[in-house]
N, C-alpha and C positions, 0 to 999 in steps of 0.2 A: 492581463493588462500590461505587464512589463514587456511582453513580446510586442504588443502594439506600439508602446512608447519607443522601444528600440527601433522598430521598423520606421516609425515617424521620424525619428532623429536621423536615421540613415538616409531616408528618401529626401529630407530637407537638405542634408549635407550634399547629396548628389546634385540637387537642383542649384545649390549655390556655387558649386564648382563647375557646372556645365552651362552656365548662363550664355556664354558665347555660342555654343552649339544650339541651345534652345532658341536663341534669336535667329540664327541662320536658318533653322527649320521653318520658323514663321515667315521669313523673307522668301524662302523657296515656294511656300504655298501662295504667298501674295503675288508672285510672278504669273500665276495662272489666271487668265482673264475670264473667270467663270460667271458671266453675266447671263442670268437665266432668262431674261426677257427678250434677248436678241437671238434669233435663229442661227446667225452665223457664229455664235459662241457655244453652240450645242456640244461640239466635240471637246471644247475646253472644259465645260462642266463635267463631262464624262471623265476627262483626264484628271480633274480634281478629285472626283469620287474614287477613282482607282488609286490615286496617290494616298488618300486617307486609308483605304482598305489595306494597302500594303504596309502602312505604318502599324495598324492594329495587328495584322498578321505577324509582323516582326516581334511584337511584344508577347506573342503566344495566345492571342485571343482568336476565337472563331469569327472571322470577318467575311461578310458577303455584301454584294451589291444587289439590292432588291429593286427590280424594275417595277415601274408603276404602269399607269395607263399609257396607251400609245402616244408617242411624241412628248412625254413628260420626262422630267429629270428623276434619276433613281435616288434611293435612300441607302446610305452606308450604315450597316448594322454590324456591331461587334459585341461578342458575348464572352464572358469568363465566369465560370461557376466553380471556382476552385476552393470555396469556403462554405461547404454545406452547413446549414444551420445558422449562418451569419446573415445579417441584413443584405438586401439587394438594392443597388442604386442604379437608376437610369440617368444618363447624361445626354442632354440635347444641345445641338448647335446646327448651323447651316453653312454650307460651303458656297452658296451662290451670293453674288454681290449686285449692287446697283449699277446702272450705266454711269458713264463718267462725264457726260456732257454737262456744262460747256467745257470742252477740253482745253480751250485757250486760257482758262482761269487757273489751271494747275501749275504750281511752281515747278514740279518735277513730274515726269511721266507717271500716270496712275498705276501702271503695272511694272514699273521699274522701281522697287522700294528704295526710298532714300532715308538714311539714318542721319538725323541732325537735331541739335538742341535737345538731346535726350529723348527723342521721339522717332517713331518710324512712320513715314508718310507714304501712303498707298491706298488705293481703293480696297476696302475690306479689312484694313488694319484694325479697325475697331468693330466693325459690323460685317461679319461675325468671326473672322479668322483669328484675330487676336484673342477673342474670348474662347472659342472652342479649342484653339491650340494650347491655351493655358491648361485646360482640362486634359487634353491628350498628353501633354508633357508631364503633368502630375501623375497620371497613370503609368507612363513610361518609367518614371523614377521609382514609383512604388514596385513595379515589376522587377526593376534592376536591383532593388534593395531586398528582394526576397518574395515579393508577391503581395497584392493588396489584402488587407484584413477582412474585406467584405467582397461580395459578388458584384460585378460591374457589367453594365451594358451601355454602349454608346449608340445613339441614333442621330445621324447627321444628314440633314436633307439638302436638296438642291433647288427648292422652290419657295423658300420663305418670302423672298422679295416679290413674288408674283402670286401670293396667296394660293399656293399649289394644292393639288388634289391627291398626289401620290402618298404622302405621309399620313394624312387623315384616313385615307382608305386602308392603308396598311395597319394603322393602330386599331381601327374599328373591326377589321376582319381577322386580326391576329391577336386580339386582346388576351385570349386564354393562354397564349404562349409568351406573353409579355408582362406577366405579373411582376410587380416590383414593390418595394417598400417606400420609395421616394423618387421623385423626378427633379433633377437639377436642370432648370432651363437657364443656361448661361448666355443670355442675349440681352443684357442690360448694361448698367454702368454706375459710376459714382454720382453723388449729388454735386450741386454747384459749389459746395464747400470742400470737396475732395474726400467725403466720407463714403465708405462702402454702403451699399443699399440692399434692402430686401423688399420686394414688392408685396403690397397688401392687395393690390388690384391692378388690372390692366384695362385700358379702354378698348372697346370693340371698334370695329371699322365697317363702314358702308361706303364703298368707292364706286362712283358712277361715271358714266359718260353720257353727255347730252348731245344729240344730233338734231340740229335745226335745219329745216328744209323750206325754201321759199319757192321761187320760180324754177322752171326745169333746167335753165342754164344761167350762167353769169350774164348780166345785162349792162349795157352802157348807162353810166350813172347820170349822163345828161339827157339822153333820150327817154329813159324810164324812171329816173329819180323823181320821187314824189308820188308815184303810183305803184311801183313795184315793191313787194314785201322784201324787207332786208333782214335776213337771218342773224347777221351780226348785231344789228341794232336791237333786235328782239331778244336774242340770247343774252346780250350784255345787260339789258334791262331786267330780264328774269333773274339772272345771277345776283344783280344788285339788290333785288327785292327779296331774295331768300334770307337776307340778314340785314338788320338795321345798322345804322351808323354806330349804335351803342353796343353792337356785338350780339344782340338778341336774335336768335333764329326765328323766322316767321312761320315755319311749317306748323299748321294746326296740330296740337297735341304733342309737339316735339318733347316738351319737358315733363309730361304727365307722370312718367314712370321713374324719373330720376330719383335715386336713393340719396338722401342727404348724408354728408359726412358726420362722423360721431363728434361729440363735444371734445373728446381727447384729441382727435385729429385737428379740429379747428384751433384748439389752444396751441398745439405744436406748430401749426402753420403760421398763426398770428405772430408767434415769437420770432420767427425768422423771415417774415414776408417782405419787410422793407429791404433787408440785405439781399434776399433772393431777387427781387425786382431789379435792383441796381446791378447785380451780377449778370442777370440775363441781358440787360441793355448793353453792358460792356462786352459780353461774349458775342452778341449778335450784331452789334453796331447799330441797333435801332434807337431812334431819338426818343421814342416813348413806347410803352406797352399799351396794347389795346384789349378790349374784351368787355364783358358785361359789368356795368357799374354795380357796386354793392357786394362784390365778391373779391376775396383776396386773390392776388396773382397766383398763389399756389393752388387755390381752389380752381381757378380757370384753367390751370395747366394740367390738372389731374382728375378732378372730381366733377367737372362740368363738361357737357357734350359740346362739340364744335361743328362748324360747317365752314369749309374753305374751298375756293376755286383753286385748282392745281395746274390748270393749263387752258389755253384758249387759242383757237386758230380758225381762219376762214378768209376767203377772198385772196387778194394779191398781197403777199408779204415779202416779195423780193425787193432788191434795190431799184430805185427809180420810181416812175409814176405809171399807174394803170388804173384809171378810174372806173371801177365796176361796182354794181350792186351784186354781191355774191349770191349764188344759188344755195350754198350750204355753209354751215359753221358748226364747229364742235367745241365742246368744253368738257373738262374733267372736274368733278366736284366730289370731295370726300367729306364724310362725317365721322367723327370719333365719338363713340357712344360709351355710356357709363352704366353701371348697375342701376336699375334693372331694365334698361331699354332693350327692346327687341328689334333687331335690324329689319326683319321682314315687315313689321308694322310700320316702322319708320319709312321704309321704302315705299309702301303703299301710300302713305300720307305725302311723301315727297313727290311721287309721280302725279298725284291729284293736284297738288299745289302748283307744280310746274305747268301743267296743262291749263290751270286757271289763270296763269300769269301771261301766257303767250298771246300773240296778236292773231287776228283772223287769217292772215295770209301765210303764217309760218306754223308748220307742224313740228313739234319737238318730241323725239323719241328718247326714252331713258333706258340705258343698258347698265348692267351691273358688271363691274370689273373685278370686284373682290368684296368679301364680307367676312366678318368674324364677330361673334358675340363678346361682350365684356366678360371679364373673369375676375372673381374675387379669390384671394389667396390668404387664408388664415395663416398666422405665423406662431400659433401657440402649440407647437408640436416639436418633438425631439430633433428632426432634421433642421428646422429653422434655427433652433437654439445652437445646434452644432456648427452651423455656418457662421453665426454671429461670433461664437467663441473662436473659430478659425480666423476670421477677419481681425479680431482683436489681437491675436498673436502675430499675424503676418503683417498687418498694417499699423498696429498700435492705435487703432481708432475704434470707437463704437459704431455700430451699424445703424443707419437711418432707415426707418420704416416709411416707405413712400407709396403713393399711387402713381403708377407709370402712365404717362400721357399717351405713349405709343401703344401699338398692338402687336401681339405675337399670335397670329391666327391659329396655330396648331395647339396652343395652350388648352383650349377648351376640349380638344380631342384627347389630349393626355388626361385631362381631369375626368372626362366622362367615360372614356374607354378603359382606363387603367385604375381609376379610383384611388390613386396614391396621392399623398401630399405633394403639392408643387412648391419648389423653392426657386424663386426667380430672382436672378442677380446677374452681376457681370463686373468687368473691370475697366470698361471704357470711361475716360474722363468726360465730364459734361460738355466740354467744348471740342469734342473729337471730330466734329463736322461730318457725321455719318450722313449719307445720301447727298453730300455736297462736294464741290471741288476741295482738294487738299485735306482729305480725311487723314487722321493721324491718331496714334496711340502712344501714350507715355510708356516708355520701355520699363521703367521701374514698376508700374502697375502690372505689366505682363509678368515680370519675375515674381513679384509679391503675390500675384494671382495664382501662379503655379504653386507656391508654397501654401497659400490659403486653401486650395483645393486638396492638396495632400493632407493638410490638417483636418479638413472637413471629412474626407473619406475615413481617416483614422478615427475621428470623433464619432462617426456613425457606428463603428465597431464597439464602442463603449456605451451606446445608448440602451 
């Protein structure tokens, strides 16, 4: 144990003396525009994968780029088995990022990182490069201090933002070679009060695209208005009827399988709900919060399922006037699902409901853009306790146990294929603007996060 403590102290000391270099390394990765959804960014994604592989190789880890299915982004896998008999930890992150539009709303260019006001501003700063670089740097300092006290594996994918297939396929076909004692999914963040968090559940996802078709071609709205079917009118009406003004989703059976929160969860949420609601309004600039009446804001944000329209297009949208009845319209609609909802059952009910709401002259097709089941994450195991202790030392704060409103699609594959405890956390502050213009990360969180991961890894050696 004394050896582990001395290693811990040496690695933390290195992290504190190398903060400038650690930040520079993060900025270097942030300059790579690795947007997985854009075909023109394919080469940049590959460049980011090679950049990470080379960092792991320089530490002395066996590092490879695992190619996936044709046209998909590869997975970076790095292994070190230098501590026989000691626990094994797998660390997950993703190197792909969201698109940057609307570009005109960025204060500084999204791939030219700007350091100001104690924060770094760039696409990917919080989601997920700041998070995974904190774990990479923690390992780097442990190697420099003499070597980690446990065995390590990094798995960093390039398709998280597009609910990709490469990593799930890899995990399920290579599970026998990927045995591990714990999986750290470092793709989350702090709560609204600035406390470290540990996820007890993740919401699942059903992401769909609706394609409405009316006449064969766009039509003059004067000559044909009043008799021609209008896909925009119909699709807007359908979307509006999918959810009431009170936030209640109208899909038959949508709420049947929803697992209720525990009394302890409800008590904890009730104690902080008012301050949470005010914080969210301040952070988002919203005049009021919406959602189902009779539920706490924290319930609606984590333990209740949702339905939201994410995009709508059709007809003439350019400047000026062009009066047409459009032939087609499209909308994107996502549902966040909670335990024990099944996305396939919800999809079948959703399709049936959409078709029941359309008009006779408009046909609506439903396509699936992405899906992931909800995941529950028990926290009554040694890895979870080790992370909470590490956060207490690095941040001087207790860890909040939360239900995460977002989804990490590959979490279920880790859970089912590897069967090891999941520890889901991260260092992005609550107002980091992930997926939005002006994404940013508190630099102090980054440095403290590096120290926390060092302490977590060393803590696992003593469990």
